C-alpha positions in Angstrom: 17.8 12.3 -68.9 17.7 9.7 -66.2 20.1 8.5 -63.6 21.7 5.3 -64.4 23.2 3.1 -61.7 25.1 -0.1 -61.9 24.6 -3.2 -59.8 27.1 -2.2 -57.1 25.4 1.1 -56.6 22.0 -0.5 -56.2 23.3 -3.0 -53.6 25.0 -0.1 -51.8 21.7 1.8 -51.6 19.9 -1.3 -50.4 22.5 -1.8 -47.8 22.3 1.8 -46.6 18.5 1.7 -46.4 18.6 -1.7 -44.6 21.2 -0.4 -42.1 19.1 2.8 -41.5 16.0 0.7 -40.9 17.7 -1.6 -38.5 19.2 1.3 -36.6 15.8 3.0 -36.3 14.2 -0.2 -35.1 17.0 -0.7 -32.5 16.8 3.0 -31.4 13.0 2.8 -31.1 13.2 -0.5 -29.1 15.8 1.1 -26.8 13.6 4.2 -26.2 10.5 2.2 -25.6 12.3 -0.2 -23.2 13.8 2.7 -21.3 10.4 4.4 -21.0 8.7 1.2 -19.8 11.5 0.7 -17.2 11.1 4.3 -15.9 7.3 3.9 -15.7 7.5 0.6 -13.9 10.0 2.1 -11.4 7.6 5.0 -10.9 4.7 2.5 -10.2 6.9 0.5 -7.9 7.8 3.7 -5.9 4.1 4.5 -5.8 3.2 1.1 -4.3 6.1 1.5 -1.8 4.9 4.9 -0.7 1.3 3.5 -0.5 2.5 0.6 1.6 4.3 3.0 4.0 1.2 5.2 4.3 -1.1 2.2 4.9 1.3 0.9 7.6 1.3 4.3 9.3 -2.5 4.3 9.2 -2.7 0.8 10.7 -0.3 1.9 13.5 -2.6 4.9 14.2 -5.7 2.7 14.2 -3.9 0.2 16.6 -3.0 3.0 18.9 -6.6 4.2 18.8 -7.9 0.7 19.6 -5.5 0.5 22.5 -6.8 3.7 23.9 -10.4 2.5 23.6 -9.4 -0.8 25.3 -7.9 1.2 28.1 -11.1 3.2 28.5 -13.2 0.0 28.5 -10.9 -1.5 31.2 -11.3 1.7 33.3 -15.1 1.6 32.9 -15.1 -2.1 33.8 -13.1 -1.3 37.0 -15.6 1.4 37.9 -18.6 -0.9 37.3 -17.0 -3.5 39.5 -16.5 -0.9 42.2 -20.1 0.2 41.9 -21.3 -3.4 42.1 -19.4 -3.9 45.3 -20.8 -0.6 46.8 -24.4 -1.5 45.8 -24.0 -5.0 47.4 -22.7 -3.3 50.6 -25.7 -0.9 50.7 -28.2 -3.7 50.1 -26.6 -5.8 52.9 -26.8 -2.8 55.2 -30.4 -1.9 54.3 -32.0 -5.3 54.0 -29.7 -7.4 56.2 -27.9 -10.6 55.3 -29.2 -13.4 53.2 -28.0 -16.2 55.4 -31.5 -17.4 56.5 -33.2 -17.0 53.2 -33.6 -19.8 50.5 
């Protein structure tokens, strides 16, 4: 007791199976494409936030270097003042250098 099908039924079954296969491939391709797009957007957002964080850190480092430069400038000003004061003391103690060679 078997099932007998004619040619039209066989081609109908083949058509349904082919359409199902094509629909599954298209659906899978759509899902994979959407997933990849979402993941790439996530990576892009990660790089953007990393760029913003790095820029903020560079700004902080620049501010720190500016503060260090200001401290060096103040120290240089103090040293120049001390040099002037020491030259004045040496001149007072030892006299002037006008006659020496």
